[in-house]
KOLGU-4560 file (N, C-alpha, C; in nm, 3 decimals, padded with zeros to 5 digits):
<recs>
<n_xx: 00.062 n_yy: -00.100 n_zz: -00.013 ca_xx: -00.030 ca_yy: 00.009 ca_zz: -00.012 c_xx: 00.089 c_yy: 00.097 c_zz: 00.024 mol: A seq: 1 type: MET>
<n_xx: 00.092 n_yy: 00.163 n_zz: -00.116 ca_xx: 00.125 ca_yy: 00.344 ca_zz: -00.139 c_xx: 00.095 c_yy: 00.418 c_zz: -00.048 mol: A seq: 2 type: SER>
<n_xx: 00.176 n_yy: 00.513 n_zz: 00.054 ca_xx: 00.145 ca_yy: 00.603 ca_zz: 00.109 c_xx: 00.053 c_yy: 00.743 c_zz: 00.015 mol: A seq: 3 type: ILE>
<n_xx: 00.068 n_yy: 00.712 n_zz: -00.092 ca_xx: -00.030 ca_yy: 00.787 ca_zz: -00.175 c_xx: -00.111 c_yy: 00.745 c_zz: -00.266 mol: A seq: 4 type: THR>
<n_xx: -00.175 n_yy: 00.626 n_zz: -00.215 ca_xx: -00.303 ca_yy: 00.619 ca_zz: -00.227 c_xx: -00.405 c_yy: 00.655 c_zz: -00.190 mol: A seq: 5 type: SER>
<n_xx: -00.554 n_yy: 00.602 n_zz: -00.270 ca_xx: -00.617 ca_yy: 00.623 ca_zz: -00.227 c_xx: -00.666 c_yy: 00.515 c_zz: -00.110 mol: A seq: 6 type: LEU>
<n_xx: -00.644 n_yy: 00.386 n_zz: -00.108 ca_xx: -00.606 ca_yy: 00.251 ca_zz: 00.019 c_xx: -00.583 c_yy: 00.320 c_zz: 00.100 mol: A seq: 7 type: GLY>
<n_xx: -00.440 n_yy: 00.392 n_zz: 00.114 ca_xx: -00.429 ca_yy: 00.451 ca_zz: 00.238 c_xx: -00.450 c_yy: 00.556 c_zz: 00.271 mol: A seq: 8 type: PHE>
<n_xx: -00.550 n_yy: 00.622 n_zz: 00.244 ca_xx: -00.639 ca_yy: 00.697 ca_zz: 00.277 c_xx: -00.731 c_yy: 00.641 c_zz: 00.373 mol: A seq: 9 type: LEU>
<n_xx: -00.807 n_yy: 00.571 n_zz: 00.238 ca_xx: -00.900 ca_yy: 00.488 ca_zz: 00.354 c_xx: -00.889 c_yy: 00.416 c_zz: 00.457 mol: A seq: 10 type: ALA>
<n_xx: -00.711 n_yy: 00.349 n_zz: 00.474 ca_xx: -00.708 ca_yy: 00.296 ca_zz: 00.596 c_xx: -00.671 c_yy: 00.387 c_zz: 00.706 mol: A seq: 11 type: PHE>
<n_xx: -00.613 n_yy: 00.539 n_zz: 00.699 ca_xx: -00.586 ca_yy: 00.624 ca_zz: 00.739 c_xx: -00.741 c_yy: 00.692 c_zz: 00.889 mol: A seq: 12 type: VAL>
<n_xx: -00.783 n_yy: 00.707 n_zz: 00.753 ca_xx: -00.963 ca_yy: 00.722 ca_zz: 00.803 c_xx: -01.040 c_yy: 00.632 c_zz: 00.910 mol: A seq: 13 type: ALA>
<n_xx: -01.000 n_yy: 00.497 n_zz: 00.896 ca_xx: -01.038 ca_yy: 00.421 ca_zz: 00.958 c_xx: -01.042 c_yy: 00.406 c_zz: 01.055 mol: A seq: 14 type: VAL>
<n_xx: -00.870 n_yy: 00.361 n_zz: 01.097 ca_xx: -00.810 ca_yy: 00.429 ca_zz: 01.199 c_xx: -00.845 c_yy: 00.488 c_zz: 01.269 mol: A seq: 15 type: VAL>
<n_xx: -00.802 n_yy: 00.620 n_zz: 01.212 ca_xx: -00.849 ca_yy: 00.758 ca_zz: 01.300 c_xx: -00.969 c_yy: 00.776 c_zz: 01.342 mol: A seq: 16 type: LEU>
<n_xx: -01.059 n_yy: 00.695 n_zz: 01.300 ca_xx: -01.236 ca_yy: 00.687 ca_zz: 01.332 c_xx: -01.253 c_yy: 00.582 c_zz: 01.458 mol: A seq: 17 type: ALA>
<n_xx: -01.210 n_yy: 00.486 n_zz: 01.414 ca_xx: -01.189 ca_yy: 00.419 ca_zz: 01.555 c_xx: -01.097 c_yy: 00.456 c_zz: 01.661 mol: A seq: 18 type: VAL>
<n_xx: -00.964 n_yy: 00.552 n_zz: 01.651 ca_xx: -00.901 ca_yy: 00.555 ca_zz: 01.762 c_xx: -00.960 c_yy: 00.670 c_zz: 01.844 mol: A seq: 19 type: TYR>
<n_xx: -01.050 n_yy: 00.756 n_zz: 01.802 ca_xx: -01.143 ca_yy: 00.847 ca_zz: 01.907 c_xx: -01.212 c_yy: 00.807 c_zz: 01.987 mol: A seq: 20 type: TYR>
<n_xx: -01.251 n_yy: 00.634 n_zz: 01.938 ca_xx: -01.389 ca_yy: 00.615 ca_zz: 02.014 c_xx: -01.336 c_yy: 00.480 c_zz: 02.097 mol: A seq: 21 type: PHE>
<n_xx: -01.178 n_yy: 00.502 n_zz: 02.137 ca_xx: -01.096 ca_yy: 00.425 ca_zz: 02.261 c_xx: -01.118 c_yy: 00.506 c_zz: 02.325 mol: A seq: 22 type: LEU>
<n_xx: -01.033 n_yy: 00.448 n_zz: 02.480 ca_xx: -00.979 ca_yy: 00.509 ca_zz: 02.564 c_xx: -00.832 c_yy: 00.516 c_zz: 02.570 mol: A seq: 23 type: SER>
<n_xx: -00.760 n_yy: 00.595 n_zz: 02.614 ca_xx: -00.629 ca_yy: 00.626 ca_zz: 02.600 c_xx: -00.563 c_yy: 00.461 c_zz: 02.623 mol: A seq: 24 type: PRO>
<n_xx: -00.566 n_yy: 00.420 n_zz: 02.707 ca_xx: -00.516 ca_yy: 00.253 ca_zz: 02.714 c_xx: -00.514 c_yy: 00.164 c_zz: 02.578 mol: A seq: 25 type: ARG>
<n_xx: -00.639 n_yy: 00.157 n_zz: 02.566 ca_xx: -00.662 ca_yy: 00.076 ca_zz: 02.423 c_xx: -00.636 c_yy: 00.171 c_zz: 02.264 mol: A seq: 26 type: GLN>
<n_xx: -00.609 n_yy: 00.289 n_zz: 02.274 ca_xx: -00.603 ca_yy: 00.382 ca_zz: 02.176 c_xx: -00.390 c_yy: 00.285 c_zz: 02.165 mol: A seq: 27 type: GLN>
<n_xx: -00.308 n_yy: 00.295 n_zz: 02.218 ca_xx: -00.226 ca_yy: 00.251 ca_zz: 02.209 c_xx: -00.210 c_yy: 00.104 c_zz: 02.163 mol: A seq: 28 type: ASN>
<n_xx: -00.287 n_yy: 00.031 n_zz: 02.189 ca_xx: -00.287 ca_yy: -00.091 ca_zz: 02.130 c_xx: -00.374 c_yy: -00.082 c_zz: 02.017 mol: A seq: 29 type: TYR>
<n_xx: -00.437 n_yy: -00.011 n_zz: 01.999 ca_xx: -00.508 ca_yy: -00.014 ca_zz: 01.878 c_xx: -00.435 c_yy: 00.054 c_zz: 01.742 mol: A seq: 30 type: TRP>
<n_xx: -00.310 n_yy: 00.136 n_zz: 01.746 ca_xx: -00.228 ca_yy: 00.198 ca_zz: 01.661 c_xx: -00.112 c_yy: 00.052 c_zz: 01.646 mol: A seq: 31 type: LEU>
<n_xx: -00.062 n_yy: 00.060 n_zz: 01.748 ca_xx: 00.044 ca_yy: -00.098 ca_zz: 01.774 c_xx: -00.033 c_yy: -00.170 c_zz: 01.651 mol: A seq: 32 type: LEU>
<n_xx: -00.142 n_yy: -00.233 n_zz: 01.629 ca_xx: -00.228 ca_yy: -00.271 ca_zz: 01.570 c_xx: -00.208 c_yy: -00.299 c_zz: 01.401 mol: A seq: 33 type: ALA>
<n_xx: -00.236 n_yy: -00.124 n_zz: 01.443 ca_xx: -00.259 ca_yy: -00.092 ca_zz: 01.326 c_xx: -00.138 c_yy: -00.066 c_zz: 01.248 mol: A seq: 34 type: ALA>
<n_xx: -00.019 n_yy: -00.025 n_zz: 01.273 ca_xx: 00.119 ca_yy: -00.077 ca_zz: 01.275 c_xx: 00.122 c_yy: -00.183 c_zz: 01.175 mol: A seq: 35 type: SER>
<n_xx: 00.115 n_yy: -00.271 n_zz: 01.267 ca_xx: 00.126 ca_yy: -00.404 ca_zz: 01.210 c_xx: 00.043 c_yy: -00.486 c_zz: 01.067 mol: A seq: 36 type: TYR>
<n_xx: -00.050 n_yy: -00.418 n_zz: 01.113 ca_xx: -00.156 ca_yy: -00.402 ca_zz: 00.942 c_xx: -00.064 c_yy: -00.341 c_zz: 00.825 mol: A seq: 37 type: ILE>
<n_xx: -00.037 n_yy: -00.194 n_zz: 00.857 ca_xx: -00.019 ca_yy: -00.162 ca_zz: 00.752 c_xx: 00.148 c_yy: -00.200 c_zz: 00.685 mol: A seq: 38 type: PHE>
<n_xx: 00.277 n_yy: -00.247 n_zz: 00.815 ca_xx: 00.412 ca_yy: -00.319 ca_zz: 00.782 c_xx: 00.309 c_yy: -00.443 c_zz: 00.714 mol: A seq: 39 type: CYS>
<n_xx: 00.227 n_yy: -00.522 n_zz: 00.681 ca_xx: 00.217 ca_yy: -00.620 ca_zz: 00.680 c_xx: 00.144 c_yy: -00.586 c_zz: 00.545 mol: A seq: 40 type: ALA>
<n_xx: 00.096 n_yy: -00.508 n_zz: 00.488 ca_xx: 00.073 ca_yy: -00.479 ca_zz: 00.367 c_xx: 00.197 c_yy: -00.498 c_zz: 00.246 mol: A seq: 41 type: THR>
<n_xx: 00.310 n_yy: -00.457 n_zz: 00.309 ca_xx: 00.398 ca_yy: -00.485 ca_zz: 00.195 c_xx: 00.499 c_yy: -00.617 c_zz: 00.193 mol: A seq: 42 type: PHE>
<n_xx: 00.493 n_yy: -00.649 n_zz: 00.341 ca_xx: 00.566 ca_yy: -00.806 ca_zz: 00.295 c_xx: 00.490 c_yy: -00.839 c_zz: 00.456 mol: A seq: 43 type: ALA>
<n_xx: 00.497 n_yy: -00.964 n_zz: 00.441 ca_xx: 00.438 ca_yy: -00.999 ca_zz: 00.565 c_xx: 00.537 c_yy: -01.020 c_zz: 00.673 mol: A seq: 44 type: TRP>
<n_xx: 00.686 n_yy: -01.072 n_zz: 00.618 ca_xx: 00.772 ca_yy: -01.062 ca_zz: 00.696 c_xx: 00.827 c_yy: -00.921 c_zz: 00.776 mol: A seq: 45 type: GLN>
<n_xx: 00.753 n_yy: -00.776 n_zz: 00.756 ca_xx: 00.815 ca_yy: -00.665 ca_zz: 00.778 c_xx: 00.696 c_yy: -00.701 c_zz: 00.937 mol: A seq: 46 type: LEU>
<n_xx: 00.584 n_yy: -00.721 n_zz: 00.913 ca_xx: 00.478 ca_yy: -00.761 ca_zz: 01.033 c_xx: 00.596 c_yy: -00.849 c_zz: 01.171 mol: A seq: 47 type: ALA>
<n_xx: 00.614 n_yy: -00.959 n_zz: 01.074 ca_xx: 00.705 ca_yy: -01.020 ca_zz: 01.193 c_xx: 00.855 c_yy: -00.988 c_zz: 01.260 mol: A seq: 48 type: GLY>
<n_xx: 00.890 n_yy: -00.885 n_zz: 01.196 ca_xx: 01.010 ca_yy: -00.811 ca_zz: 01.203 c_xx: 00.936 c_yy: -00.699 c_zz: 01.351 mol: A seq: 49 type: THR>
<n_xx: 00.839 n_yy: -00.622 n_zz: 01.323 ca_xx: 00.747 ca_yy: -00.522 ca_zz: 01.426 c_xx: 00.719 c_yy: -00.605 c_zz: 01.562 mol: A seq: 50 type: CYS>
<n_xx: 00.672 n_yy: -00.771 n_zz: 01.533 ca_xx: 00.654 ca_yy: -00.816 ca_zz: 01.673 c_xx: 00.757 c_yy: -00.847 c_zz: 01.731 mol: A seq: 51 type: LEU>
<n_xx: 00.867 n_yy: -00.873 n_zz: 01.647 ca_xx: 00.986 ca_yy: -00.893 ca_zz: 01.688 c_xx: 01.032 c_yy: -00.774 c_zz: 01.784 mol: A seq: 52 type: MET>
<n_xx: 01.050 n_yy: -00.689 n_zz: 01.723 ca_xx: 01.076 ca_yy: -00.543 ca_zz: 01.772 c_xx: 01.023 c_yy: -00.505 c_zz: 01.895 mol: A seq: 53 type: ALA>
<n_xx: 00.855 n_yy: -00.514 n_zz: 01.927 ca_xx: 00.786 ca_yy: -00.506 ca_zz: 02.014 c_xx: 00.872 c_yy: -00.613 c_zz: 02.148 mol: A seq: 54 type: THR>
<n_xx: 00.863 n_yy: -00.690 n_zz: 02.077 ca_xx: 00.915 ca_yy: -00.837 ca_zz: 02.261 c_xx: 00.985 c_yy: -00.772 c_zz: 02.269 mol: A seq: 55 type: GLY>
<n_xx: 01.095 n_yy: -00.712 n_zz: 02.204 ca_xx: 01.244 ca_yy: -00.715 ca_zz: 02.213 c_xx: 01.239 c_yy: -00.540 c_zz: 02.355 mol: A seq: 56 type: SER>
<n_xx: 01.175 n_yy: -00.424 n_zz: 02.287 ca_xx: 01.126 ca_yy: -00.326 ca_zz: 02.367 c_xx: 01.103 c_yy: -00.395 c_zz: 02.476 mol: A seq: 57 type: GLN>
<n_xx: 00.941 n_yy: -00.500 n_zz: 02.511 ca_xx: 00.872 ca_yy: -00.478 ca_zz: 02.594 c_xx: 01.002 c_yy: -00.548 c_zz: 02.760 mol: A seq: 58 type: GLN>
<n_xx: 01.060 n_yy: -00.643 n_zz: 02.702 ca_xx: 01.131 ca_yy: -00.718 ca_zz: 02.758 c_xx: 01.292 c_yy: -00.596 c_zz: 02.820 mol: A seq: 59 type: GLU>
<n_xx: 01.313 n_yy: -00.499 n_zz: 02.787 ca_xx: 01.398 ca_yy: -00.415 ca_zz: 02.755 c_xx: 01.377 c_yy: -00.302 c_zz: 02.913 mol: A seq: 60 type: ALA>
<n_xx: 01.237 n_yy: -00.264 n_zz: 02.866 ca_xx: 01.125 ca_yy: -00.211 ca_zz: 02.957 c_xx: 01.157 c_yy: -00.298 c_zz: 03.106 mol: A seq: 61 type: LEU>
<n_xx: 01.088 n_yy: -00.392 n_zz: 03.119 ca_xx: 01.105 ca_yy: -00.488 ca_zz: 03.240 c_xx: 01.210 c_yy: -00.487 c_zz: 03.297 mol: A seq: 62 type: GLN>
<n_xx: 01.343 n_yy: -00.515 n_zz: 03.244 ca_xx: 01.451 ca_yy: -00.500 ca_zz: 03.292 c_xx: 01.535 c_yy: -00.385 c_zz: 03.358 mol: A seq: 63 type: ALA>
<n_xx: 01.434 n_yy: -00.255 n_zz: 03.295 ca_xx: 01.469 ca_yy: -00.163 ca_zz: 03.350 c_xx: 01.403 c_yy: -00.093 c_zz: 03.462 mol: A seq: 64 type: PHE>
<n_xx: 01.257 n_yy: -00.162 n_zz: 03.456 ca_xx: 01.226 ca_yy: -00.168 ca_zz: 03.601 c_xx: 01.253 c_yy: -00.252 c_zz: 03.756 mol: A seq: 65 type: ARG>
<n_xx: 01.303 n_yy: -00.290 n_zz: 03.646 ca_xx: 01.319 ca_yy: -00.444 ca_zz: 03.762 c_xx: 01.501 c_yy: -00.386 c_zz: 03.831 mol: A seq: 66 type: ALA>
<n_xx: 01.528 n_yy: -00.333 n_zz: 03.766 ca_xx: 01.724 ca_yy: -00.209 ca_zz: 03.783 c_xx: 01.647 c_yy: -00.154 c_zz: 03.890 mol: A seq: 67 type: ALA>
<n_xx: 01.563 n_yy: -00.033 n_zz: 03.874 ca_xx: 01.501 ca_yy: 00.055 ca_zz: 03.877 c_xx: 01.456 c_yy: 00.057 c_zz: 04.064 mol: A seq: 68 type: ALA>
<n_xx: 01.400 n_yy: -00.100 n_zz: 04.044 ca_xx: 01.351 ca_yy: -00.142 ca_zz: 04.256 c_xx: 01.457 c_yy: -00.194 c_zz: 04.316 mol: A seq: 69 type: ASN>
</recs>
């Protein structure tokens, strides 16, 4: 999906419409899911890369919190 296509415009419109009806915590998860979907439109491997990046970020955050306590 090219960012200059009408499909991308429709995707952004749907993402934003749903985003504003969610609570702040749900908004974060919604944007993360939308990012995975957007990346997967280029290649499914990109969605896997995003999942791995999210997982490593969560592990780093947990380690940082454990070290702070």
